[in-house]
C-alpha positions as CSV (number, residue, x, y, z in Angstrom):
1,M,0.0,0.0,0.0
2,T,1.4,3.4,-0.9
3,T,2.3,5.9,1.8
4,P,-0.3,8.7,2.0
5,L,0.8,12.2,1.0
6,L,-0.7,13.5,4.2
7,R,-0.9,11.2,7.2
8,I,-2.4,12.5,10.5
9,R,-2.5,10.3,13.6
10,G,-3.9,11.1,17.0
11,L,-4.1,14.8,16.4
12,A,-5.6,16.6,19.4
13,V,-5.9,20.4,19.7
14,R,-7.0,22.3,22.8
15,Y,-7.2,26.1,23.2
16,R,-6.0,27.2,26.6
17,S,-8.1,25.5,29.3
18,G,-11.1,24.8,27.1
19,P,-12.3,21.5,25.8
20,A,-10.5,19.7,23.0
21,V,-11.4,21.0,19.6
22,L,-9.9,17.9,17.9
23,G,-9.8,14.7,19.8
24,G,-7.3,12.1,18.5
25,L,-8.1,12.6,14.9
26,D,-6.7,10.2,12.2
27,L,-6.8,11.1,8.5
28,D,-5.0,10.2,5.3
29,V,-4.9,12.1,1.9
30,Q,-3.4,10.1,-0.9
31,A,-1.4,11.7,-3.7
32,G,-3.6,12.7,-6.6
33,E,-7.0,12.5,-4.8
34,C,-9.5,14.9,-3.6
35,L,-10.6,14.2,0.0
36,A,-13.6,16.2,1.2
37,L,-13.7,16.9,5.0
38,V,-17.4,17.6,5.8
39,G,-19.0,18.7,9.0
40,E,-21.2,21.4,10.6
41,S,-19.8,24.7,11.8
42,G,-17.7,24.4,15.0
43,C,-16.8,20.8,14.5
44,G,-13.0,21.5,14.1
45,K,-12.6,21.7,10.3
46,T,-10.7,25.1,10.2
47,T,-8.7,24.1,13.3
48,L,-7.5,21.0,11.4
49,A,-6.5,23.2,8.4
50,R,-4.6,25.6,10.6
51,A,-2.8,22.7,12.4
52,I,-1.6,21.4,9.0
53,L,-0.4,24.8,7.9
54,G,1.2,25.7,11.3
55,L,-1.1,28.7,11.8
56,L,-2.5,27.8,15.2
57,P,-2.2,30.4,18.0
58,R,0.7,30.1,20.4
59,H,-1.6,29.2,23.3
60,A,-3.0,26.1,21.5
61,A,-1.9,22.7,22.9
62,V,-1.2,20.2,20.2
63,A,-0.6,16.5,20.4
64,G,-0.2,13.8,17.7
65,T,1.6,13.7,14.4
66,I,1.2,15.3,11.0
67,E,3.3,13.7,8.3
68,F,3.6,15.4,4.9
69,G,5.6,13.6,2.2
70,G,6.9,11.2,4.8
71,N,8.2,13.9,7.2
72,D,6.6,14.9,10.5
73,I,5.9,18.6,10.3
74,S,3.8,18.9,13.5
75,R,6.9,20.1,15.4
76,A,8.8,21.8,12.6
77,S,10.2,25.3,13.1
78,A,8.3,28.3,11.8
79,K,11.1,28.8,9.2
80,S,10.7,25.2,8.0
81,R,6.9,25.5,7.9
82,R,7.1,28.7,5.9
83,A,9.3,27.0,3.3
84,L,6.5,24.5,2.7
85,L,3.8,27.0,2.2
86,G,3.1,27.9,-1.4
87,N,5.8,25.6,-2.8
88,H,4.4,22.3,-1.4
89,L,1.2,23.3,0.5
90,G,-1.3,25.7,-1.1
91,Y,-4.1,27.3,0.8
92,V,-7.4,28.8,-0.4
93,A,-9.2,30.8,2.4
94,Q,-13.0,31.0,3.0
95,D,-13.4,34.7,2.3
96,P,-11.5,36.0,-0.8
97,Y,-12.1,39.6,0.1
98,A,-10.5,39.1,3.6
99,A,-7.5,37.4,1.9
100,C,-6.7,40.4,-0.2
101,D,-5.3,43.8,0.6
102,P,-8.1,46.2,-0.3
103,I,-5.8,49.1,-1.4
104,R,-3.7,46.8,-3.7
105,T,-4.6,45.5,-7.1
106,V,-5.7,41.9,-7.7
107,R,-2.5,41.4,-9.7
108,H,-0.5,42.4,-6.6
109,H,-2.4,39.7,-4.6
110,I,-1.4,37.0,-7.0
111,E,2.2,38.3,-7.4
112,E,2.7,37.8,-3.7
113,A,2.9,34.1,-4.3
114,W,6.2,34.7,-6.0
115,R,7.5,37.6,-3.9
116,A,7.0,35.6,-0.7
117,H,9.7,33.2,-1.9
118,G,12.0,35.9,-3.3
119,A,11.2,35.0,-6.9
120,S,10.3,37.3,-9.8
121,V,7.0,37.0,-11.7
122,P,7.3,35.4,-15.1
123,P,5.9,37.7,-17.8
124,G,2.4,36.9,-19.0
125,V,1.9,33.9,-16.6
126,I,-0.7,35.6,-14.4
127,E,-2.8,36.7,-17.4
128,Q,-2.6,33.2,-18.8
129,R,-3.6,31.5,-15.6
130,M,-6.6,33.9,-15.0
131,S,-7.8,33.5,-18.5
132,A,-7.7,29.7,-18.0
133,L,-9.8,30.1,-14.9
134,G,-12.5,32.0,-16.9
135,I,-11.6,35.6,-16.3
136,G,-12.1,37.6,-19.5
137,A,-9.9,40.6,-20.4
138,A,-7.5,39.4,-17.7
139,A,-4.8,41.9,-18.4
140,T,-7.2,44.8,-17.9
141,R,-9.2,43.4,-15.0
142,L,-6.0,42.5,-13.0
143,R,-5.5,46.3,-12.5
144,D,-8.8,46.4,-10.5
145,R,-9.0,46.5,-6.7
146,P,-10.6,43.5,-5.0
147,H,-14.0,45.3,-4.4
148,Q,-14.4,45.7,-8.1
149,W,-14.5,41.9,-8.6
150,S,-17.3,39.6,-7.7
151,G,-16.8,36.9,-5.1
152,G,-16.5,34.2,-7.6
153,M,-13.9,36.0,-9.7
154,L,-11.8,37.0,-6.7
155,Q,-11.9,33.4,-5.4
156,R,-10.5,32.3,-8.7
157,A,-7.6,34.8,-8.2
158,S,-7.0,33.2,-4.8
159,I,-7.0,29.7,-6.4
160,S,-4.4,31.0,-8.9
161,A,-2.2,32.4,-6.2
162,A,-2.5,29.1,-4.2
163,T,-1.4,26.9,-7.1
164,V,1.2,29.0,-9.0
165,H,4.0,26.7,-7.7
166,D,2.1,23.5,-8.4
167,P,2.1,22.4,-4.7
168,E,1.7,18.7,-3.9
169,L,-1.4,19.4,-1.8
170,V,-3.9,22.3,-1.7
171,L,-6.1,23.0,1.4
172,A,-9.3,24.7,0.5
173,D,-11.2,25.8,3.6
174,E,-14.9,26.4,2.7
175,P,-13.8,28.1,-0.6
176,T,-17.5,28.7,-1.6
177,S,-18.9,29.9,1.7
178,A,-19.0,33.5,0.6
179,L,-20.5,32.7,-2.8
180,D,-24.0,32.2,-4.2
181,A,-25.0,28.6,-4.7
182,E,-25.0,29.1,-8.5
183,L,-21.2,30.0,-8.4
184,A,-20.1,27.4,-5.9
185,D,-19.9,24.4,-8.2
186,G,-17.9,26.3,-10.8
187,V,-15.4,27.5,-8.2
188,L,-15.0,23.9,-6.8
189,H,-14.4,22.7,-10.4
190,A,-11.7,25.3,-10.8
191,V,-9.9,24.5,-7.6
192,R,-10.1,20.8,-8.3
193,R,-8.7,21.2,-11.8
194,A,-5.8,23.4,-10.6
195,S,-4.7,21.1,-7.7
196,R,-2.6,18.0,-7.9
197,S,-4.1,16.8,-4.6
198,L,-6.9,18.5,-2.6
199,L,-8.2,18.5,0.9
200,L,-11.6,20.2,0.4
201,I,-13.2,21.4,3.6
202,S,-17.0,22.0,3.5
203,H,-20.3,21.7,5.4
204,D,-22.3,20.6,2.3
205,L,-22.2,16.9,1.4
206,R,-24.2,17.5,-1.8
207,L,-21.9,20.2,-3.0
208,V,-18.7,18.2,-2.8
209,E,-20.1,14.9,-4.1
210,N,-19.4,15.8,-7.7
211,H,-15.8,16.7,-7.0
212,A,-14.4,14.5,-4.2
213,D,-13.0,11.0,-4.6
214,R,-13.5,10.2,-0.9
215,I,-15.3,11.9,2.0
216,A,-14.5,12.0,5.7
217,V,-17.2,13.2,8.0
218,L,-16.1,15.2,11.1
219,R,-18.2,15.6,14.2
220,D,-17.1,17.2,17.5
221,G,-13.5,16.9,16.5
222,R,-13.6,13.2,15.5
223,I,-13.9,11.4,12.2
224,V,-17.1,9.4,12.4
225,E,-17.2,8.0,8.9
226,T,-14.8,7.7,5.9
227,G,-15.4,6.2,2.5
228,Q,-15.8,6.5,-1.2
229,T,-18.0,9.4,-2.3
230,G,-20.6,7.2,-3.9
231,S,-21.0,4.9,-0.8
232,I,-21.1,7.9,1.6
233,T,-23.8,9.8,-0.3
234,T,-26.0,6.7,-1.1
235,S,-25.5,4.3,1.8
236,P,-24.2,6.3,4.8
237,R,-23.4,4.1,7.8
238,H,-23.4,6.8,10.5
239,E,-26.6,8.6,11.7
240,Y,-24.8,12.0,11.6
241,T,-23.9,11.5,7.9
242,S,-27.5,10.8,7.2
243,Q,-28.5,14.0,9.0
244,L,-26.0,16.1,6.9
245,L,-27.4,14.6,3.7
246,T,-31.0,15.3,4.8
247,A,-30.1,18.9,5.7
248,A,-28.4,19.5,2.3
249,D,-31.4,17.9,0.4
250,T,-33.9,20.0,2.4
251,I,-32.1,23.3,1.5
252,R,-32.0,22.3,-2.2
253,S,-35.7,21.3,-2.3
254,A,-36.9,24.5,-0.6
255,P,-39.0,26.6,-3.0
256,R,-37.3,29.7,-4.3
257,P,-39.0,33.0,-5.0
258,A,-39.5,33.7,-8.7
259,G,-36.7,35.9,-9.9
260,D,-39.0,37.9,-12.2
261,S,-41.9,38.5,-9.8
262,P,-42.8,42.1,-9.9
263,R,-42.4,44.4,-6.9
264,P,-45.6,45.7,-5.3
265,A,-46.5,49.0,-6.9
266,A,-47.2,50.6,-3.5
267,T,-43.7,49.9,-2.1
268,P,-41.8,53.2,-2.0
269,P,-38.0,53.3,-2.9
270,V,-35.7,53.4,0.1
271,V,-33.2,55.7,-1.6
272,T,-33.6,57.7,-4.8
273,I,-30.5,59.1,-6.5
274,D,-31.0,61.4,-9.5
275,R,-28.3,63.4,-11.4
276,V,-25.7,63.4,-8.7
277,S,-22.3,64.8,-9.5
278,V,-19.2,65.4,-7.3
279,T,-16.8,68.3,-7.7
280,Y,-13.6,68.6,-5.8
281,R,-11.7,71.8,-4.8
282,S,-9.7,71.8,-8.0
283,G,-13.0,72.2,-9.8
284,T,-12.8,69.0,-11.8
285,Q,-15.7,66.7,-11.9
286,H,-15.3,63.1,-10.6
287,D,-15.1,60.5,-13.3
288,P,-16.0,57.0,-11.9
289,G,-14.0,55.3,-14.6
290,A,-10.8,57.3,-14.0
291,A,-9.7,55.2,-11.0
292,R,-9.8,52.1,-13.2
293,R,-7.8,53.7,-16.0
294,Q,-5.1,55.3,-14.0
295,P,-2.4,53.3,-12.2
296,H,-2.6,53.5,-8.4
297,R,0.0,55.7,-6.7
298,P,0.0,55.4,-2.9
299,G,-0.7,58.9,-1.6
300,R,-0.5,60.5,1.8
301,R,-3.8,58.9,2.9
302,D,-2.6,55.4,2.0
303,R,0.7,56.0,3.9
304,R,-1.3,57.2,7.0
305,H,-3.6,54.2,6.8
306,R,-0.6,51.7,6.7
307,R,1.1,53.6,9.5
308,A,-2.0,53.4,11.6
309,L,-2.3,49.7,11.0
310,R,1.3,49.2,12.1
311,I,0.7,51.2,15.3
312,R,-2.4,49.1,16.1
313,Q,-0.5,45.9,15.5
314,I,2.3,47.0,17.8
315,H,0.0,48.2,20.7
316,T,-2.8,45.6,20.5
317,P,-3.0,43.9,23.9
318,P,-2.5,40.1,24.1
319,H,-6.1,39.5,25.1
320,R,-7.3,41.1,21.8
321,E,-5.3,38.8,19.5
322,R,-7.3,37.9,16.4
323,D,-6.7,34.2,16.2
324,R,-9.0,32.8,18.9
325,A,-10.5,29.5,19.5
326,P,-13.4,28.7,17.3
């Protein structure tokens, strides 16, 4: 039997004095497969992803082993872990807008995948990759800021950034949670196609069944069932798996309001905007398209914003740290 690409044994994670978030978890991901890890919110899915990536907070108590490529990385140094990220382990976050710097361009976000390793960006590669992921006029759109892209488009940019170095394994943590249901399947297809091996984290069994080779069901920090996708979705052995399937089917069978149903004539508009223009002190009128056509040059406001962020990061008290227990 071949050695798994990712082999986790007895993984237990506890935050401070609280209960164990993961309790002796065992999991394997084979090279070339897509394993979907499915469970409800709060069951420990994101904690598992952070443990693999080495992104748990300092106060987390961790036991067990995480072997990647035959090497135990659970106690590797921060420098060793960082060398793995991007080159060998890719990561696609839940919220693509939170993953991007709002004052930088989308191109800058993708270029960071090279800059983080001290490499230069090959000419034309980003445009080619984004075009392959279904982004039209990529050379022009890459100059936009993140808020100018839809959630599905921006998640494709995150997928491109996570896979530029062709890592052996990509971790996708609820990559469609911020997207409409109509876009979710296309994004999962994109991340599956771009990944050599994939650990796909989700709460929706029906959503992942068309993309995963195997499914592992997580409940309260423990794997309760693992098997081939077809057997899990058609003949579940555990009651919790059946409940997840029922919940997913109930949501999909719920009636949806007609998209073309007319609004009641008596409903007044909340806001009415008519012939609004903005003129600055220089006397020039604001052109909404100018920001897109002109390259961004960080001004005094940008510098003040970044300086304020650095000050807040330096003076934030320990009890306000952002990475808390789920």
